C-alpha positions as CSV (number, residue, x, y, z in Angstrom):
1,X,16.3,-88.0,-14.5
2,X,19.9,-86.8,-13.9
3,X,21.3,-83.7,-15.6
4,X,25.0,-83.0,-16.3
5,X,26.1,-79.6,-15.9
6,X,28.7,-78.5,-18.6
7,X,31.0,-75.7,-19.7
8,X,31.5,-75.3,-23.7
9,X,34.0,-72.9,-25.2
10,X,33.5,-71.1,-28.4
11,X,37.0,-70.5,-30.3
12,X,35.2,-68.3,-32.7
13,X,33.6,-65.8,-30.2
14,X,36.5,-66.6,-27.3
15,X,33.4,-67.4,-24.9
16,X,32.5,-69.9,-22.4
17,X,28.9,-71.0,-22.3
18,X,27.4,-73.0,-19.1
19,X,24.3,-75.2,-19.5
20,X,22.9,-78.8,-18.9
21,X,21.5,-81.8,-20.6
22,X,20.6,-85.3,-20.0
23,X,22.6,-86.4,-22.9
24,X,25.9,-85.0,-23.2
25,X,27.1,-86.6,-26.1
26,X,24.0,-85.6,-28.1
27,X,24.5,-81.8,-26.6
28,X,28.5,-82.0,-27.8
29,X,27.2,-83.1,-31.4
30,X,24.8,-80.4,-31.6
31,X,27.5,-77.8,-30.4
32,X,29.8,-79.0,-33.0
33,X,27.3,-78.9,-35.7
34,X,26.2,-75.4,-34.8
35,X,23.2,-76.1,-33.4
36,X,21.8,-75.6,-30.0
37,X,20.7,-71.8,-29.5
38,X,23.3,-69.9,-27.7
39,X,26.6,-71.5,-28.8
40,X,25.1,-71.5,-32.6
41,X,26.7,-68.3,-33.6
42,X,30.2,-69.4,-32.0
43,X,30.3,-72.6,-34.0
């Protein structure tokens, strides 16, 4: 199983978040919907 390391930026909090996933499109959609734990408050 391959993992992808990513960096997401929250404009609201002006912060970067680093994480990893096996499904980048799913993770990006979660981020954009305000789901996913750490980045939820920055959506």
